C-alpha positions in Angstrom: 5.8 57.8 15.6 6.3 56.6 19.7 2.3 57.8 20.8 3.2 57.1 24.8 -0.3 59.2 25.4 -2.9 57.4 25.3 -4.1 58.7 28.3 -5.0 62.3 27.4 -8.0 61.4 24.8 -7.8 57.9 24.0 -8.1 56.5 20.5 -11.0 55.4 19.0 -10.6 52.7 16.4 -12.2 52.2 12.5 -14.9 50.2 13.5 -16.3 52.8 16.2 -15.9 55.6 14.0 -18.0 53.9 11.3 -20.3 53.3 13.7 -20.4 56.8 14.5 -20.4 57.4 11.0 -23.1 55.1 10.3 -25.5 56.7 13.4 -24.8 60.4 12.2 -25.9 59.7 8.4 -29.6 57.6 10.0 -29.8 61.0 12.1 -29.4 63.5 9.3 -32.1 60.9 7.0 -34.7 61.8 9.2 -33.8 63.7 12.6 -36.9 63.8 13.9 -37.5 60.4 14.0 -34.3 59.8 15.5 -33.9 63.0 18.3 -37.5 63.2 19.0 -39.0 59.3 18.8 -36.7 56.6 19.2 -33.5 58.2 21.3 -34.9 57.7 25.1 -35.4 53.9 24.1 -31.5 53.6 22.3 -29.7 55.8 25.4 -31.1 53.3 28.0 -30.6 50.2 26.3 -26.8 51.1 25.8 -26.6 52.5 29.7 -28.4 49.6 30.8 -25.2 47.2 28.6 -22.7 49.8 30.2 -24.5 49.5 33.6 -23.6 46.2 33.5 -20.0 46.5 32.5 -19.7 48.7 35.3 -21.7 46.3 37.8 -24.4 48.9 38.4 -28.3 49.3 37.4 -29.0 51.4 33.8 -31.3 53.5 35.9 -29.0 55.2 38.0 -26.8 56.3 34.9 -26.7 59.4 33.1 -24.6 59.7 29.4 -22.5 63.1 29.5 -20.1 64.3 27.4 -17.0 64.6 28.7 -16.3 63.6 33.4 -15.7 67.2 33.7 -18.6 67.9 32.7 -20.7 65.2 35.2 -17.8 66.2 38.0 -19.3 70.1 37.5 -23.3 68.6 37.3 -22.6 67.3 40.8 -21.2 70.8 42.1 -23.5 72.5 40.6 -26.5 70.8 42.0 -24.9 70.5 45.5 -26.4 72.2 48.1 -23.5 73.8 49.6 -23.7 76.1 52.7 -21.5 79.5 53.2 -18.5 78.1 55.2 -18.1 74.6 54.2 -15.4 72.7 52.5 -14.5 71.1 49.6 -11.5 68.3 49.6 -9.7 67.7 46.7 -5.9 66.0 46.4 -3.1 68.0 45.2 -3.0 65.9 42.4 -6.5 66.2 41.3 -6.9 67.1 37.6 -6.7 70.9 36.9 -10.3 71.3 35.2 -11.9 69.6 38.5 -9.7 71.9 40.5 -10.7 74.9 38.5 -14.4 73.5 38.4 -14.5 73.4 42.4 -12.9 76.3 42.7 -15.5 78.1 40.9 -17.9 76.2 42.7 -16.6 77.3 46.1 -16.5 80.7 45.3 -20.4 81.3 44.1 -21.5 79.6 47.2 -19.0 81.1 50.0 -17.2 77.6 50.5 -13.7 77.3 50.4 -11.5 74.6 48.9 -9.2 72.3 51.1 -6.2 70.0 49.4 -5.1 67.0 50.7 -1.7 66.8 50.1 -0.6 63.7 48.5 3.6 63.3 48.3 4.8 61.7 44.9 5.9 59.2 45.0 3.9 57.9 48.1 5.7 55.1 50.3 1.9 53.0 50.1 -1.8 53.3 50.3 -1.7 54.1 53.9 0.1 57.1 52.8 -2.9 58.3 50.9 -5.2 57.1 53.2 -3.6 59.2 55.9 -3.6 62.5 53.8 -7.1 62.6 53.4 -7.6 61.8 57.0 -5.8 64.9 57.9 -7.4 67.1 55.7 -11.2 66.1 56.9 -12.6 68.4 59.0 -15.9 69.5 60.6 -16.8 71.6 57.9 -16.0 69.3 54.9 -18.9 68.4 53.4 -18.0 67.0 49.9 -15.0 65.2 48.8 -13.6 64.7 45.0 -11.7 61.4 45.3 -9.5 60.5 41.7 -9.8 57.3 40.9 -6.5 57.2 38.7 -4.9 60.7 38.8 -4.2 62.3 35.8 -0.8 63.9 36.3 0.7 61.1 38.7 -1.2 58.0 37.1 -2.1 56.8 41.0 -4.6 54.2 41.4 -6.6 55.6 44.6 -7.6 53.6 47.2 -11.4 54.5 46.4 -13.3 52.2 48.8 -11.2 52.8 51.9 -11.5 56.3 51.4 -15.1 56.7 50.6 -15.9 54.8 53.7 -13.4 57.2 55.7 -15.8 59.8 54.3 -18.8 58.5 55.0 -17.7 57.9 58.6 -16.9 61.8 58.8 -20.6 62.3 57.4 -19.0 63.4 53.7 -20.5 63.3 50.5 -18.1 61.7 47.9 -17.7 62.0 44.1 -15.1 59.8 42.6 -13.3 61.4 39.4 -13.0 57.8 37.3 -12.0 59.9 34.1 -9.1 57.2 33.7 -11.0 54.0 35.1 -13.4 52.3 32.4 -11.6 50.0 30.6 -8.3 50.3 32.6 -9.8 48.5 36.1 -12.1 46.3 37.1 -14.9 48.6 38.2 -17.8 47.7 40.6 -19.1 51.2 41.1 -22.0 50.8 43.2 -19.7 48.8 45.7 -17.2 51.7 46.1 -19.5 53.7 48.1 -19.5 56.6 46.8 -22.9 59.2 46.4 -21.8 60.0 42.5 -19.0 58.5 40.1 -18.1 60.2 36.7 -16.3 58.2 34.0 -15.0 58.6 30.2 -15.4 56.2 27.7 -13.1 57.4 25.3 -10.1 57.5 27.0 -9.5 53.4 27.8 -13.1 51.9 26.2 -12.5 52.9 22.9 -15.6 55.4 22.3 -15.7 58.1 20.2 -14.9 61.7 21.7 -18.1 63.2 23.7 -18.9 59.8 25.4 -18.8 59.4 29.3 -21.2 58.9 32.2 -22.2 60.2 35.7 -23.5 57.2 38.2 -25.7 58.2 40.8 -26.7 56.7 44.2 -30.5 56.7 45.5 -29.8 59.9 47.8 -27.1 61.1 44.6 -30.1 61.6 42.5 -31.8 63.8 45.2 -31.5 67.6 43.7 -29.1 66.3 40.7 -29.8 68.2 37.8 -28.3 68.7 33.9 -25.8 71.4 33.4 -28.1 72.2 30.7 -31.9 72.3 32.1 -34.6 71.4 28.7 -38.4 71.1 28.6 -38.0 67.3 30.5 -37.5 68.9 34.2 -38.8 67.3 37.0 -39.5 63.7 35.0 -37.1 62.1 37.0 -33.2 61.0 36.5 -32.7 59.0 33.2 -35.2 61.6 31.0 -33.8 64.9 32.3 -30.0 64.1 31.4 -31.0 62.1 27.9 -32.7 65.2 26.9 -30.5 68.3 27.8 -31.2 69.9 24.1 -30.2 69.6 20.5 -27.1 67.6 20.0 -25.4 65.2 18.2 -26.0 62.0 20.3 -24.0 60.0 18.2 -20.9 59.1 20.2 -23.2 57.8 23.0 -24.8 55.7 20.2 -21.4 54.3 19.3 -20.9 52.8 22.9 -22.1 49.5 21.3 -19.5 49.2 18.9 -16.8 50.2 21.8 -18.1 47.3 23.6 -17.4 44.8 21.5 -14.5 46.2 20.0 -12.7 46.2 24.0 -13.9 42.6 24.3 -12.7 41.5 20.8 -9.0 42.7 22.6 -9.7 40.3 25.5 -11.1 42.8 27.9 -9.5 41.7 31.4 -6.6 40.1 29.4 -6.2 43.4 27.7 -6.1 45.3 31.0 -3.5 42.5 32.7 -1.3 43.2 29.0 -1.7 47.0 29.1 -0.6 47.3 33.4 2.4 44.4 32.4 3.9 46.6 29.6 3.1 49.6 31.6 5.2 48.2 34.6 7.9 46.5 32.4 8.5 50.0 30.6 8.6 51.9 33.7 11.2 49.7 35.7 13.7 50.1 32.7 12.9 53.7 32.2 13.3 54.6 36.2 16.5 52.7 35.8 17.9 54.2 32.8 16.7 57.7 34.5 17.4 57.5 38.1 13.8 58.3 38.7 11.4 57.8 41.1 8.2 56.1 40.3 5.2 55.1 42.5 4.9 51.5 43.9 3.9 49.1 41.4 0.4 48.1 43.6 -0.8 52.0 42.6 -0.5 51.6 39.3 -2.3 50.4 36.2 -1.8 51.1 32.5 0.0 54.2 32.9 3.9 55.1 34.9 4.5 58.5 36.1 7.7 59.4 37.0 9.6 62.2 39.0 12.6 63.5 36.7 15.9 64.2 38.6 15.6 67.8 37.3 18.0 70.9 38.4 15.8 73.6 39.6 12.1 74.1 40.1 9.8 72.9 37.0 7.7 75.5 35.7 5.4 75.5 32.5 8.0 76.4 30.4 10.2 73.8 31.3 7.4 71.8 30.5 6.7 73.4 27.2 10.4 72.7 25.8 10.7 69.6 26.8 7.7 68.5 25.2 8.4 69.9 22.1 12.2 68.5 21.9 10.8 65.3 22.3 7.9 66.2 20.0 10.3 66.4 17.1 11.8 63.6 17.8 8.3 62.1 16.8 7.4 60.9 20.6 4.5 62.0 21.8 4.2 61.9 25.9 3.1 64.3 28.1 5.1 66.0 31.3 3.8 68.3 34.3 5.3 70.4 37.0 3.7 69.8 40.5 5.0 71.4 43.4 8.0 72.5 41.6 9.2 69.1 40.6 8.9 68.0 37.1 6.8 64.7 36.0 6.4 62.5 32.9 4.1 59.4 31.9 3.8 57.2 30.0 0.7 54.7 29.0 0.0 51.2 27.2 -2.5 50.6 25.4 -3.1 47.9 22.9 -1.2 49.6 20.0 2.0 49.6 22.3 4.9 47.4 22.3 8.3 47.2 24.3 10.4 49.1 21.7 8.4 52.4 21.5 9.6 53.3 24.8 13.4 52.7 23.6 13.9 56.2 22.0 12.3 57.9 25.0 14.5 56.2 26.9 17.4 57.2 25.2 16.7 61.1 24.6 15.3 62.4 27.7 18.5 62.7 29.8 19.6 65.0 27.3 16.8 67.2 27.3 16.7 67.6 31.2 20.2 69.6 31.2 18.5 72.1 29.0 
């Protein structure tokens, strides 16, 4: 199997799953002691250690199940007024687009899209697209740190500054960023930042975080309101009702595994592998890709596909690749067909060879 899709759901190593299993056994041995007694201190300790990894403070960080939950949390708590606008990029994750549309409908607001070309020519083009989409009615911008279908690393600091100058609040969707990019979350200048730990940081599924600035914490509540309402940011999010907290409790093991592979060296190695594979595949297919300055451990390609691409084309080609034991995601965006490769510790240059050979024939139908 050539598994070239780490970006979708990540992969938890055996050591991390073993740590999760141990915590689950500990919980079931005496659930009252863990859930009703030890849990707050355990979660705050892990929040502090994750925050240090992110350049932040533990008191500003809460655990959530996934980045989508974090985005919905902010959208649900945001004080919308009728007629206001929420700004997204056309490359935004489909779940974030749906959540934004739902929030706007409930409030009588509107979703406006910053139209991002693919591939863009430069970072400047991304900034110009957001600048052009800002209006006097824009109240909140949801900005990808790394876009899902196009794998672009957005200039989030510059975009946040652009929005702040216009009086617009900023939520960064950093679903792919932790473990892929060097992060100093507070320095970005956003009001909120959400990120997954299960993708590039090797945590179990269900481990993600929501960071909030001092101002961003005001009026911010979890989606599930429980018995700790009004006790403060951390207590409210740490207890949203009975659930399995073992993905969060296993975070120390995930961080240890990530560091055992080199940490910064791993990020650099993954990026270089993705970029080198990207050069080879683009040349073989005659495909376009983004400038390397806008890429990290994933690379997306605009494929030479005849006609307008749609969901049926994505399904057909993905199924054909799966029959050849290749797992790689495809997307249709504005009628164009894209494919995205990932590079993680378990990938090697030879993993991309079969894909290079078989894809051109599949594009012909």
